C-alpha positions in Angstrom: -5.4 9.0 26.2 -7.4 5.8 26.8 -5.2 3.0 25.0 -7.5 0.5 23.7 -7.8 -1.9 20.7 -9.0 -0.5 17.3 -10.3 -2.8 14.2 -7.7 -3.2 11.7 -8.0 -1.0 8.4 -6.7 -2.2 5.0 -7.0 0.6 2.3 -7.6 -0.8 -1.1 -7.2 0.9 -4.5 -5.2 1.1 -7.8 -2.0 3.0 -8.1 -2.1 6.6 -7.9 -5.2 7.0 -5.9 -3.8 8.3 -2.8 -3.5 5.3 -0.4 0.0 6.3 0.6 -0.9 9.6 1.3 -3.5 8.4 3.6 -1.2 6.3 5.5 1.1 9.5 5.9 -2.0 11.3 7.2 -2.5 8.6 9.9 1.1 8.8 10.9 0.7 12.5 11.5 -2.5 11.9 13.3 -1.0 9.1 15.4 1.9 11.2 16.1 -0.1 14.2 17.5 -2.2 11.7 19.5 0.8 10.7 21.2 0.9 7.2 19.8 4.1 5.0 19.2 4.0 5.0 15.2 6.0 2.6 13.0 5.6 2.9 9.2 6.7 0.2 6.9 6.8 -0.2 3.2 6.9 -3.8 1.9 8.9 -4.2 -1.5 9.1 -7.3 -3.5 10.7 -10.0 -2.1 11.6 -8.8 1.5 10.6 -10.8 4.6 8.2 -9.3 7.1 10.8 -10.3 9.8 13.2 -8.3 8.4 10.8 -5.0 8.0 9.2 -5.4 11.3 11.9 -6.6 13.9 13.6 -2.8 13.9 10.4 -1.1 14.4 9.3 -3.7 17.4 12.7 -2.9 18.9 12.0 0.8 18.9 8.6 0.3 20.5 9.7 -2.3 23.0 12.7 -0.1 24.1 10.5 3.0 24.3 7.9 1.1 26.4 10.8 -0.3 28.7 11.3 3.4 30.1 7.7 3.1 31.7 8.0 1.7 35.0 4.7 -0.1 34.9 5.7 -1.7 31.6 9.2 -2.4 32.2 9.2 -6.2 32.9 6.9 -7.2 30.1 9.0 -4.8 27.6 12.2 -6.5 28.5 10.7 -9.8 28.2 9.5 -8.6 24.7 12.9 -7.7 23.9 14.4 -10.7 25.0 11.8 -12.7 22.7 12.7 -10.2 19.9 16.4 -11.4 20.2 15.1 -15.0 19.9 12.9 -14.2 16.8 15.7 -12.1 15.0 18.2 -15.3 15.6 15.5 -17.7 14.3 15.5 -15.7 11.1 19.1 -15.2 10.7 18.5 -11.3 11.1 21.7 -9.7 12.1 20.2 -6.5 13.6 22.3 -4.8 16.2 21.3 -3.2 19.2 18.0 -4.9 20.4 18.7 -5.0 24.0 22.1 -2.9 24.3 22.0 -0.6 26.9 19.1 -1.8 28.8 19.5 -3.9 31.9 18.1 -7.2 31.7 17.2 -6.8 27.9 19.8 -9.4 26.8 19.2 -12.3 29.3 17.9 -15.5 27.9 14.1 -15.8 27.4 13.7 -19.7 26.4 10.3 -20.5 24.5 9.4 -17.0 23.5 9.0 -16.3 19.8 12.1 -18.9 19.3 10.6 -21.6 17.1 11.8 -20.2 13.7 8.0 -20.3 12.5 6.8 -16.5 12.0 3.0 -17.6 12.4 3.8 -18.9 15.8 6.4 -16.4 16.9 5.2 -13.2 15.6 1.7 -13.4 17.5 3.8 -13.8 20.8 5.8 -10.6 20.1 2.6 -8.7 19.2 1.1 -10.0 22.6 4.2 -8.7 24.3 4.0 -5.2 22.8 0.1 -5.0 23.5 0.5 -6.0 27.1 3.4 -3.6 27.5 1.6 -0.7 25.9 -1.5 -1.4 27.9 0.3 -1.2 31.0 1.8 2.1 30.1 -1.4 3.4 29.0 -0.1 3.9 25.4 -0.8 2.6 21.8 1.3 1.2 19.0 0.0 2.3 15.4 1.5 0.1 12.9 1.3 1.1 9.2 2.2 -1.2 6.4 2.3 0.1 2.6 2.3 -2.2 -0.3 0.7 -5.2 1.6 0.4 -7.2 -1.5 4.0 -7.7 -1.6 4.2 -9.7 1.8 4.3 -13.5 0.7 1.5 -15.8 1.9 3.3 -16.9 5.1 4.1 -13.5 6.2 0.6 -12.1 5.3 -1.0 -15.2 7.5 1.5 -14.4 10.4 0.4 -10.5 10.2 -3.2 -11.6 10.3 -2.9 -14.1 13.1 -1.0 -11.6 15.3 -3.6 -9.0 14.6 -6.4 -11.5 15.4 -4.6 -12.3 18.8 -4.4 -8.7 19.9 -8.2 -8.2 19.1 -9.2 -10.8 21.1 -7.1 -9.5 24.1 -8.5 -5.9 23.2 -4.8 -4.7 23.2 -3.8 -1.3 22.2 -2.3 -1.9 18.8 -3.8 -0.1 15.8 -3.1 -1.4 12.3 -3.8 0.4 9.0 -2.6 -1.3 5.8 -2.6 -0.2 2.3 -2.6 -2.3 -1.2 -3.8 -3.2 -4.5 -7.4 -4.6 -4.9 -6.0 -8.3 -4.6 -5.1 -7.6 -1.1 -8.6 -8.5 0.3 -8.6 -11.9 -1.5 -5.2 -12.6 -0.6 -5.9 -12.0 3.1 -8.8 -14.4 2.8 -6.9 -16.9 1.3 -4.5 -16.9 4.2 -7.0 -16.9 6.9 -10.6 -17.1 6.4 -11.6 -14.7 9.5 -9.6 -11.9 7.7 -12.8 -10.9 6.2 -14.3 -10.0 9.5 -10.9 -8.9 11.2 -10.5 -6.0 8.6 -12.4 -3.1 7.7 -11.6 -2.6 3.8 -12.3 0.9 2.6 -11.7 1.6 -1.1 -9.6 4.5 -2.3 -10.5 5.4 -5.7 -11.3 8.0 -8.3 -12.8 11.2 -6.8 -16.5 12.0 -7.2 -17.0 15.2 -9.4 -17.5 17.6 -6.6 -14.4 16.3 -4.6 -12.4 16.1 -7.8 -13.3 19.7 -8.7 -12.5 20.8 -5.2 -9.0 19.2 -5.4 -8.5 21.2 -8.6 -9.8 24.4 -7.3 -8.4 24.7 -3.6 -4.7 24.2 -4.2 -5.0 27.1 -6.8 -6.9 29.4 -4.8 -4.5 28.7 -1.6 -1.9 30.3 -3.8 -4.0 33.4 -4.5 -4.8 32.4 -8.1 -7.9 31.4 -9.8 -9.1 28.7 -12.5 -12.2 28.9 -14.6 -15.1 26.6 -14.3 -14.6 25.2 -17.7 -11.0 24.5 -17.1 -11.9 22.6 -14.1 -14.4 20.5 -15.8 -11.9 19.7 -18.4 -9.2 18.5 -15.7 -11.9 16.6 -14.0 -12.9 14.8 -17.1 -9.5 14.2 -18.4 -8.0 13.0 -15.3 -10.9 10.4 -14.5 -11.1 11.9 -10.9 -7.9 10.2 -10.2 -6.0 12.3 -7.7 -2.5 11.8 -9.1 -3.7 12.6 -12.6 -5.4 15.6 -11.1 -2.1 16.9 -9.9 -0.3 16.5 -13.1 -3.0 18.4 -15.2 -3.1 21.1 -12.4 0.8 21.4 -12.3 1.1 21.6 -16.2 -2.0 24.0 -16.4 -0.5 26.1 -13.8 3.0 26.4 -15.4 1.5 27.4 -18.9 -0.9 30.0 -17.5 0.1 33.7 -18.1 -2.6 35.2 -16.3 -3.8 35.2 -12.6 -6.6 32.7 -13.8 -6.0 29.3 -15.4 -8.2 29.3 -18.5 -9.8 26.5 -20.5 -7.3 27.1 -23.2 -4.4 26.8 -20.8 -5.8 23.3 -19.7 -6.2 22.4 -23.6 -2.7 23.5 -24.1 -1.2 21.3 -21.3 -2.8 18.1 -22.7 0.4 16.9 -24.8 2.6 17.9 -22.1 0.6 15.9 -19.6 0.4 12.7 -21.8 3.9 12.9 -22.4 4.9 13.3 -18.7 2.6 10.5 -17.7 3.7 8.2 -20.4 7.6 8.8 -19.9 7.1 8.8 -16.0 4.1 7.2 -14.1 3.3 4.5 -16.9 6.8 3.8 -18.5 8.5 2.9 -15.1 5.6 0.3 -14.4 6.0 -1.2 -17.9 9.7 -1.2 -17.8 9.3 -3.8 -15.1 7.7 -6.3 -17.6 9.5 -8.9 -19.6 8.8 -9.0 -23.4 6.2 -11.6 -23.1 4.7 -10.0 -20.2 4.3 -6.9 -22.4 2.8 -8.8 -25.2 0.1 -10.1 -22.7 -0.7 -6.6 -21.3 -0.8 -5.2 -24.9 -3.2 -7.8 -25.8 -5.3 -6.8 -22.8 -5.2 -3.1 -23.8 -6.4 -3.8 -27.1 -9.5 -5.5 -26.0 -10.7 -2.2 -24.5 -10.6 -0.9 -21.1 -11.5 -3.9 -18.8 -12.0 -5.8 -16.9 -10.9 -8.5 -19.7 -12.1 -12.1 -19.5 -9.2 -14.5 -19.4 -10.5 -16.6 -22.1 -10.6 -13.5 -24.3 -7.2 -12.5 -23.7 -6.0 -15.9 -24.5 -7.9 -15.9 -27.7 -6.1 -12.6 -28.5 -2.8 -14.1 -27.9 -3.5 -17.3 -30.1 -2.9 -19.6 -26.8 -5.0 -21.8 -24.7 -6.4 -20.3 -21.5 -4.4 -22.8 -19.2 -1.0 -22.0 -20.9 -1.2 -18.2 -20.0 -1.2 -18.9 -16.1 2.3 -18.6 -15.6 2.5 -15.4 -17.5 -0.4 -14.2 -15.7 0.8 -15.0 -12.1 4.1 -13.2 -12.8 2.4 -10.1 -13.9 0.1 -10.2 -11.0 3.1 -10.7 -8.5 4.6 -7.3 -10.2 1.5 -5.6 -9.1 0.6 -4.6 -13.0 -2.9 -6.6 -12.9 -5.4 -8.3 -10.7 -8.2 -10.6 -10.6 -11.1 -8.3 -10.6 -13.5 -11.2 -10.2 -13.6 -14.8 -11.2 -12.4 -15.3 -14.6 -11.5 -11.5 -15.3 -8.3 -9.4 -15.1 -7.8 -5.6 -14.9 -5.2 -3.3 -14.8 -3.9 -1.9 -11.0 -2.7 1.3 -13.1 -5.4 3.7 -14.0 -5.8 4.3 -17.7 -2.9 2.0 -18.4 -4.8 0.4 -21.2 -5.2 3.9 -23.0 -1.2 4.2 -22.5 -0.6 0.8 -24.1 -2.7 1.4 -27.1 -0.7 4.7 -27.5 2.5 2.5 -27.6 1.0 0.4 -30.2 0.1 3.3 -32.2 3.5 4.9 -32.0 5.0 1.6 -33.1 2.5 1.0 -36.0 3.8 4.6 -37.3 7.4 3.7 -37.4 
């Protein structure tokens, strides 16, 4: 393996489009290729420092076993101890059992400012990896939940290793607003990352996604049944899975028919409404639910912010705090200037079904 720098990738897409699945595939490829792999999921309100220190500890401890990289890796571990202390992280075992790793290292990653300190640690990892002729693959899911300071520090760190051609490979995944958030954090983020979109499958790919798993199990599915699943799912991978699963369970013959798919309709909608959609709606306050209901009743979006305000009987400026809270929760995003859209495919239809059910009570 030739250890060298690769341009960072940021997968962008709505919920249920397969971003996490792709990150998992990246991990499998990295493991198979002998890379040192770290996979992180960023939950809401968790600091990047807390998430990344355990992973960097494992990477540096591993690299310290290579004679050519030992001194740099030990220095990195000492810096990591400084970093953890600066952010009040009680993470045991950073240098335990490695001679020289617990010695002081003044001036390395000890400022308490993540934008200054994290790049130094990335540089230590990158230098040690290069000397060991190895590479570090860092995968971060749900990037939109990183706060602005943490996202900025991550971008600066990746920029630092890119300038030195260090063998650190990064792939992240997040909702569509991540590109704007990254650009707001650092103007050069647009040039630093590639931003491949992950969205609904085209018709042929969606049909293949329906057909192949069924045929792999020795069964068949009719073309009309495939067409209905592709149409009903709008090509979104998670919905294709749900339609395929319910249709499979209903089928009584070795071939899934159009009738099986039609009969699965109610089960699919119920499953999605009570699972995929409901768990997201349950995170909203009453005022936020009213906000997204007003959006949904305007159609399928994107939605002009002025129209949402009118539907709520409010001034545009007054809905800003509620809008910001819903964006922070990952339910909506700014599709373009002055417009909002749902991050969850077909969520507008779900909300309208809830309104219809309420009206019938």
